[in-house]
C-alpha positions as CSV (number, residue, x, y, z in Angstrom):
1,M,-7.2,-1.7,6.7
2,N,-7.0,1.8,5.0
3,K,-4.1,3.4,2.4
4,K,-2.2,4.8,5.2
5,E,-1.9,1.4,7.1
6,F,-1.2,-0.4,3.8
7,N,1.1,1.5,2.6
8,D,3.2,2.2,6.3
9,A,3.1,-1.9,6.2
10,L,4.8,-1.9,2.8
11,L,7.6,0.0,3.6
12,E,8.3,-1.9,6.6
13,F,8.2,-5.0,3.9
14,L,10.2,-3.4,1.9
15,D,13.0,-2.2,4.3
16,A,13.2,-6.0,6.0
17,S,13.5,-7.6,2.8
18,P,17.0,-7.1,1.1
19,T,17.4,-10.1,-0.8
20,P,14.7,-12.9,-2.0
21,F,15.9,-15.0,0.9
22,H,14.6,-12.1,3.6
23,A,11.5,-11.3,1.6
24,T,10.5,-15.2,1.9
25,D,11.5,-15.8,5.4
26,N,9.2,-12.4,6.0
27,M,6.5,-13.8,4.3
28,A,6.7,-17.2,5.7
29,K,6.3,-15.2,9.5
30,M,3.5,-13.3,8.1
31,L,1.4,-16.2,7.1
32,E,2.6,-18.1,10.1
33,N,0.8,-15.1,12.0
34,A,-2.4,-15.0,9.8
35,G,-2.9,-19.1,10.5
36,F,-1.7,-20.6,7.9
37,K,0.6,-23.8,8.7
38,E,3.8,-24.7,7.3
39,L,4.2,-27.9,5.0
40,K,7.8,-29.4,3.6
41,E,8.4,-30.8,0.1
42,E,10.2,-33.8,1.6
43,E,7.6,-34.9,3.9
44,D,4.2,-36.8,3.8
45,W,1.0,-34.3,3.6
46,K,-2.0,-34.5,5.1
47,L,-4.4,-31.9,4.3
48,Q,-7.9,-30.5,6.0
49,R,-10.2,-29.1,4.1
50,A,-11.1,-25.3,5.3
51,G,-7.1,-25.3,6.2
52,R,-4.5,-22.9,5.0
53,Y,-0.7,-23.8,4.3
54,Y,2.5,-22.3,3.1
55,L,5.9,-23.9,2.0
56,T,9.0,-22.6,0.4
57,R,12.0,-24.2,-2.2
58,N,15.3,-22.6,-1.6
59,D,14.6,-20.5,1.1
60,S,13.4,-17.9,-1.9
61,S,10.3,-18.9,-3.0
62,I,7.0,-19.7,-1.2
63,I,3.6,-20.9,-1.7
64,A,0.6,-20.5,0.2
65,F,-2.7,-21.8,-0.4
66,T,-5.8,-22.8,1.2
67,Y,-8.3,-26.1,0.8
68,P,-11.4,-25.1,0.6
69,E,-14.2,-27.7,-0.7
70,T,-14.5,-26.2,-4.5
71,S,-11.5,-25.7,-6.7
72,H,-12.0,-22.5,-8.5
73,Y,-8.6,-20.9,-7.2
74,L,-7.3,-17.2,-8.0
75,M,-3.9,-18.1,-8.2
76,L,-1.7,-15.1,-7.8
77,G,1.7,-14.9,-9.1
78,A,4.6,-12.8,-8.4
79,H,8.6,-13.1,-8.2
80,T,11.0,-12.4,-4.8
81,D,14.0,-11.2,-6.7
82,S,15.5,-7.7,-8.4
83,P,18.2,-6.5,-10.3
84,N,21.5,-6.3,-8.0
85,L,24.9,-6.9,-7.9
86,K,26.4,-10.3,-6.4
87,L,29.5,-11.1,-4.9
88,K,31.7,-13.6,-7.3
89,P,33.0,-16.7,-5.0
90,N,36.1,-15.0,-5.0
91,P,35.1,-11.8,-3.7
92,L,37.9,-9.6,-2.6
93,I,40.2,-7.5,-4.5
94,K,43.0,-6.2,-3.4
95,E,44.4,-3.4,-4.7
96,H,45.8,0.5,-5.4
97,G,45.6,0.8,-1.7
98,V,41.9,0.0,-1.4
99,I,39.6,-3.7,-1.0
100,K,37.4,-4.3,-3.0
101,F,34.5,-6.6,-3.7
102,S,34.4,-8.5,-6.9
103,V,31.1,-8.3,-8.3
104,E,28.8,-9.9,-11.1
105,P,25.4,-7.9,-12.0
106,Y,22.1,-10.4,-11.8
107,G,19.5,-9.5,-14.2
108,G,18.9,-6.0,-16.2
109,L,19.9,-4.0,-14.0
110,L,20.5,0.3,-14.6
111,L,24.1,0.8,-13.8
112,N,24.6,4.1,-13.6
113,P,22.6,5.0,-10.1
114,W,24.3,2.1,-8.4
115,F,27.8,5.0,-8.2
116,D,28.2,6.9,-4.6
117,R,25.0,4.9,-2.7
118,D,25.8,3.3,0.9
119,L,26.0,0.0,0.3
120,S,25.7,-2.9,2.4
121,L,25.4,-6.7,2.2
122,A,22.6,-9.3,2.8
123,G,22.0,-13.3,1.7
124,K,22.5,-16.9,2.5
125,I,25.5,-18.7,3.9
126,S,26.5,-21.9,4.2
127,Y,28.8,-23.1,6.9
128,L,30.3,-25.8,8.5
129,N,29.3,-25.4,12.5
130,T,31.5,-26.2,15.4
131,Q,29.7,-29.6,15.4
132,N,30.6,-30.6,12.0
133,K,27.2,-30.1,10.4
134,I,26.4,-28.4,7.3
135,E,24.0,-25.2,7.7
136,E,22.7,-22.4,6.5
137,R,21.5,-19.2,7.6
138,L,20.6,-15.4,6.2
139,I,22.6,-12.8,7.1
140,D,22.3,-8.9,7.0
141,V,25.1,-6.4,7.5
142,Q,22.7,-3.7,7.7
143,K,25.2,-0.6,8.0
144,P,27.0,1.1,5.2
145,I,30.5,-1.1,4.4
146,A,30.7,-0.3,0.6
147,V,30.4,2.8,-2.3
148,I,31.5,2.8,-5.9
149,P,32.4,6.1,-6.3
150,S,31.8,8.2,-9.4
151,L,34.8,9.1,-11.2
152,A,35.6,12.9,-11.0
153,I,34.4,14.7,-13.9
154,H,37.5,16.7,-14.5
155,L,39.0,12.9,-15.2
156,D,36.3,11.9,-17.7
157,K,35.6,15.4,-20.1
158,Q,32.7,13.6,-21.4
159,A,31.2,12.0,-18.3
160,N,27.7,14.3,-19.1
161,K,27.5,13.0,-23.1
162,N,28.7,9.5,-23.2
163,R,30.0,7.9,-20.4
164,T,29.4,4.1,-20.4
165,V,29.9,1.4,-17.7
166,N,31.7,-1.5,-18.2
167,K,30.5,-4.6,-15.8
168,Q,34.1,-5.9,-14.8
169,T,36.2,-3.1,-14.3
170,D,34.0,-0.1,-13.1
171,I,31.2,-1.4,-10.9
172,S,33.9,-2.7,-7.8
173,P,32.6,-1.3,-4.2
174,I,35.5,-0.1,-2.1
175,L,35.2,-1.5,1.0
176,S,38.2,-0.7,2.8
177,C,41.7,0.2,3.2
178,S,43.3,-2.5,5.5
179,D,45.6,-4.9,4.2
180,T,44.5,-7.3,6.9
181,F,40.6,-7.4,6.2
182,E,38.9,-10.8,5.7
183,F,36.1,-11.1,4.2
184,E,34.8,-14.1,6.7
185,D,35.7,-11.4,9.5
186,L,32.6,-9.9,8.0
187,I,30.2,-12.9,7.8
188,R,31.6,-13.8,11.3
189,K,30.9,-10.0,12.8
190,A,27.2,-10.4,11.2
191,M,26.1,-13.9,12.9
192,K,27.5,-12.6,16.0
193,K,24.6,-9.9,15.5
194,N,21.9,-12.9,16.0
195,K,24.5,-14.3,18.5
196,I,25.1,-17.4,16.2
197,D,29.1,-17.7,16.5
198,T,29.5,-21.4,15.5
199,I,31.1,-21.4,11.8
200,K,33.9,-23.5,12.0
201,E,34.7,-23.1,8.1
202,L,32.7,-20.6,6.0
203,Y,32.1,-22.7,2.2
204,A,29.6,-21.1,0.2
205,W,27.1,-17.9,0.0
206,E,24.7,-16.0,-2.1
207,L,25.1,-12.6,-1.1
208,S,23.9,-9.1,-2.9
209,L,25.2,-5.8,-2.3
210,Y,21.5,-3.1,-1.8
211,D,21.2,1.0,-0.8
212,T,20.9,1.5,2.7
213,Q,18.1,4.3,2.2
214,K,15.2,3.2,3.1
215,A,11.8,3.0,1.2
216,S,9.8,6.3,1.9
217,Y,6.9,8.6,0.6
218,V,8.2,10.8,-1.8
219,G,6.0,14.5,-3.5
220,V,4.3,17.0,-2.0
221,D,1.4,15.4,-0.9
222,E,3.3,12.1,-0.4
223,D,1.8,10.7,-4.0
224,F,5.0,8.3,-4.4
225,I,6.9,5.7,-2.8
226,A,10.8,5.3,-3.4
227,S,12.2,2.5,-3.0
228,A,14.4,-0.1,-3.8
229,R,12.9,-3.4,-5.1
230,L,9.8,-2.4,-5.8
231,D,10.0,-4.5,-8.7
232,N,8.8,-6.8,-7.2
233,L,8.2,-6.9,-4.0
234,L,5.4,-4.4,-4.2
235,S,3.5,-6.9,-6.1
236,C,4.4,-10.1,-3.6
237,Y,3.2,-7.7,-0.5
238,I,0.1,-7.1,-2.5
239,S,-1.1,-10.9,-2.9
240,L,0.6,-12.0,0.5
241,L,-1.8,-9.6,2.3
242,T,-4.9,-10.7,0.1
243,M,-3.6,-14.6,1.2
244,C,-3.4,-13.2,4.8
245,V,-7.0,-11.8,4.6
246,S,-8.3,-14.7,2.8
247,D,-11.0,-17.1,4.0
248,P,-10.2,-21.0,3.8
249,N,-13.5,-21.6,2.7
250,S,-12.6,-19.6,-0.7
251,P,-10.1,-21.3,-3.3
252,M,-7.4,-19.1,-3.0
253,L,-3.2,-19.8,-4.0
254,F,0.0,-17.3,-4.2
255,I,3.1,-17.7,-5.5
256,A,6.7,-15.8,-5.5
257,S,9.1,-16.8,-7.4
258,D,13.0,-16.7,-7.2
259,H,14.7,-16.0,-10.9
260,E,12.5,-14.0,-13.1
261,E,14.7,-11.6,-13.4
262,V,17.1,-14.0,-15.2
263,G,14.2,-15.9,-17.0
264,S,13.1,-18.4,-14.8
265,R,15.0,-21.3,-15.5
266,S,15.6,-23.0,-12.2
267,S,14.1,-24.8,-9.5
268,A,12.8,-22.6,-7.7
269,G,11.9,-20.3,-10.7
270,A,8.7,-19.7,-12.2
271,A,9.7,-22.1,-15.2
272,G,10.5,-25.0,-12.7
273,S,8.6,-27.6,-10.7
274,F,7.2,-26.0,-7.6
275,L,4.0,-24.7,-8.4
276,E,3.1,-27.9,-10.6
277,N,4.4,-30.1,-8.0
278,T,2.8,-28.7,-5.6
279,L,-0.5,-28.5,-7.1
280,T,-0.5,-32.9,-8.2
281,R,-0.5,-33.1,-4.2
282,I,-3.4,-31.0,-3.6
283,F,-5.2,-32.8,-6.6
284,P,-3.5,-36.1,-6.6
285,H,-6.1,-37.0,-9.2
286,Y,-5.7,-36.4,-12.7
287,D,-9.0,-35.9,-13.4
288,D,-9.7,-33.6,-10.2
289,Y,-6.5,-31.4,-10.9
290,M,-7.2,-30.8,-14.2
291,R,-11.0,-29.5,-13.6
292,M,-9.3,-27.0,-11.2
293,I,-7.0,-26.2,-13.8
294,R,-9.5,-25.6,-16.4
295,T,-11.8,-23.6,-13.6
296,S,-9.3,-21.5,-11.9
297,I,-7.5,-18.4,-13.4
298,M,-3.4,-16.9,-12.8
299,I,-3.2,-13.0,-12.3
300,S,0.7,-12.7,-12.6
301,T,1.2,-8.8,-10.8
302,D,4.7,-7.5,-11.7
303,N,5.6,-3.5,-12.6
304,A,4.9,-1.5,-15.8
305,H,6.4,0.9,-16.7
306,A,4.5,4.2,-16.4
307,L,4.3,7.2,-18.4
308,H,7.7,8.9,-18.0
309,P,7.0,13.5,-18.7
310,N,10.4,13.2,-19.5
311,Y,10.1,10.6,-22.4
312,A,7.0,10.6,-23.7
313,D,8.1,9.5,-26.9
314,R,9.3,6.4,-25.8
315,H,5.5,5.0,-25.2
316,D,2.3,3.8,-27.3
317,K,0.6,7.7,-26.8
318,N,-3.1,5.9,-26.6
319,H,-1.7,2.9,-24.0
320,A,0.3,4.6,-21.7
321,P,-0.1,4.4,-17.9
322,L,-0.1,6.9,-15.6
323,I,1.5,7.1,-12.0
324,N,-2.0,6.3,-9.3
325,R,-4.7,6.0,-11.3
326,G,-5.1,2.3,-11.2
327,T,-4.2,-0.8,-12.0
328,V,-2.4,-1.8,-15.6
329,I,-3.5,-5.0,-17.8
330,K,-0.8,-5.9,-19.8
331,V,-1.5,-6.9,-23.7
332,N,1.0,-8.2,-26.3
333,S,-0.2,-9.8,-29.4
334,N,3.3,-11.9,-29.6
335,Q,2.3,-13.6,-26.2
336,K,5.3,-11.7,-24.2
337,Y,2.2,-11.1,-21.9
338,A,-0.9,-13.4,-21.4
339,S,-3.5,-11.5,-21.2
340,S,-6.4,-13.5,-22.8
341,I,-9.9,-11.6,-23.3
342,T,-11.2,-13.8,-21.2
343,G,-8.7,-12.7,-17.9
344,I,-9.2,-9.5,-19.0
345,S,-13.0,-9.3,-18.9
346,K,-12.9,-10.9,-15.5
347,F,-10.3,-8.8,-14.2
348,I,-12.6,-5.4,-15.3
349,H,-15.8,-6.7,-14.0
350,V,-14.5,-7.1,-10.7
351,A,-12.8,-3.6,-11.0
352,K,-15.8,-1.6,-12.3
353,S,-17.8,-3.4,-9.7
354,I,-16.0,-2.3,-7.0
355,G,-15.3,1.4,-8.5
356,E,-11.4,1.2,-8.8
357,P,-9.9,1.8,-11.6
358,Y,-7.9,0.0,-14.4
359,Q,-5.6,0.9,-17.3
360,R,-4.1,-0.6,-20.4
361,F,-0.6,-1.4,-21.5
362,V,1.2,-2.3,-25.1
363,T,4.3,-1.4,-25.5
364,R,5.1,0.6,-28.5
365,S,5.6,-1.8,-32.1
366,D,9.0,-0.6,-32.9
367,M,10.5,-1.3,-29.1
368,G,11.3,-4.4,-27.7
369,C,8.9,-6.4,-24.3
370,G,10.1,-7.6,-21.2
371,S,8.0,-10.5,-20.3
372,T,6.7,-12.1,-16.9
373,I,6.3,-15.5,-15.2
374,G,2.5,-15.4,-16.6
375,P,3.4,-17.0,-20.5
376,I,5.9,-19.3,-18.2
377,T,3.3,-20.8,-16.0
378,A,0.2,-20.5,-18.5
379,T,2.5,-23.0,-20.7
380,R,3.6,-24.8,-18.4
381,I,0.5,-25.6,-16.0
382,G,-2.0,-24.6,-18.9
383,I,-3.8,-21.9,-16.9
384,E,-6.0,-19.5,-18.4
385,T,-3.6,-16.3,-17.2
386,L,-3.7,-12.5,-16.9
387,D,-0.8,-10.7,-16.9
388,I,-1.1,-6.7,-14.8
389,G,1.3,-4.7,-12.7
390,L,1.4,-1.3,-11.2
391,P,3.1,1.6,-13.1
392,T,6.4,2.2,-12.3
393,F,8.9,4.6,-13.1
394,A,12.8,4.0,-13.0
395,M,12.5,0.2,-13.0
396,H,15.2,-1.9,-12.4
397,S,16.9,1.3,-11.1
398,I,18.3,1.1,-7.3
399,R,15.8,3.0,-6.5
400,E,12.2,2.7,-8.2
401,L,9.1,5.5,-7.4
402,A,5.2,4.1,-8.0
403,G,2.2,5.6,-6.6
404,T,0.9,5.2,-2.9
405,Y,-2.0,4.8,-4.6
406,D,-1.9,1.8,-7.1
407,A,-1.3,-1.0,-4.8
408,Y,-3.9,-0.5,-2.4
409,S,-6.4,-0.3,-5.2
410,L,-5.2,-3.5,-6.8
411,W,-5.6,-5.6,-3.2
412,K,-9.2,-4.0,-2.8
413,I,-9.5,-5.4,-6.6
414,L,-7.8,-8.9,-5.4
415,T,-9.7,-9.5,-2.1
416,Q,-12.7,-9.2,-3.9
417,W,-12.6,-11.3,-6.8
418,H,-14.0,-14.2,-6.1
419,Q,-17.2,-11.9,-5.1
420,Y,-17.7,-10.6,-8.4
421,S,-15.9,-13.0,-11.0
422,M,-17.9,-15.4,-10.9
C-alpha cells in the first residue's frame, strides 16, 4: 500500500465514523474482512494457535489480537471517542419561534468552531420493537439538520475581542420552525433509510452532533488532511491496518477504548477491565500471564500538539514537533505520559532501522499537560508503555489538521516492529 492509497482509505474511514459506535463497527468489519474471528465476552472461548480474533464492549471499544506460540506482544492502544456535543435525555427546546436541540459538551472541546456549521446526528438508540423486545441500533441521519448560528457582530461589538461561550445557553443548535416536529419522527426516518421499521417505543439514546463537511486534503501540494475526529481516529486507523496485515504467528494486540476524553473511567474505557479481562482469558495461568506482561510493550498512540506557526511561544522551542516530520515521542517527568527510556529506545531503533523520522515532545514547564490511555494502562496492567502521537493542529476543534506523511510513516514503523525491536 502506497501513501496515496493509505490516505485515501483514511479519509473514507473518517467520514464513515461519526461516533465511537460507528468507528468500532467499521473496524470490526475491516477485521472480519482480514480474517479475524469475532469472540463474545459472555460466551466460552476456544482459541486456536495462529488464530486471529476480535471482540467489542459497549459497541464503542474493540480489541483485536493474534494467538501465536510466542508471547512477546506488541500492543497498540488508541481511543475511539472525540469531543463533541451530545443530546440530553429531553432533547428538544421549543422557544422563540424555533425548535432547538438541548446539548451537553462531551470532553474538552473548542466551542467556537462549532458555530455556523452544517450539523448532522448519529449514535446508538435503544427501543422496544414490535415484538416487545428491546433492540439497540446504530443510526446516522447523514444530512445537515441543525446549525448553531453566530450572534451578529452588530449585536456584540466585542465579539472579536473577548466573546465567551456559555455551555448552557449559547450552543443549542436550531433544527426547525415547525410547531409539530417531534424527536421520535426524526429517529424513525433515519431508521427507515436502513429499511428498519420496527420501533414501537423509543427508550434511550446516545446521540452526537457532527460536522457534515467531509474529510479532505488541504494545501497547495496536499500536505495536510483536514477532518473531524482526527483525535483519535487517526491512531485507530493506523493501528487497525497494522493488525489487518499482521502475521498470525506474530504476537500483536490492538485496543481502541471509549471515554478517553472524559477520563476513561467506564467499563468500556481504558481505566475499566476490558483489556485485563481479555488478557487473563488468553493467558489463564498466572505465571504465563505475568511472563507475557513483562516481555511485551504497549504503544499508546494519541495525537500530539504540532508547533503552531502563529503561536510558537506556546511550545518548548527544543521540543516542538513539526507536521510531516515524523512520529512524536511524548515525554513528561510527572508521568502524564508513560514513556520510559526502554520503550523510547526500542522505538528509535526500529525507526532508524527502516529510515523513518521521529521527533520528541515535552510541553512547556509552565503550562499544563494533557494525558493519554498510556499511564492508565501502565498502572492497571503493569506493562512497559510508550506514548507516541502524530503532530496535529487545532486539536479538539470540530475540524483538525494533520500531515499526509506522518500516519503512513508510523504505520511502516509498527508493521516492522517485530523484525527490528528485539
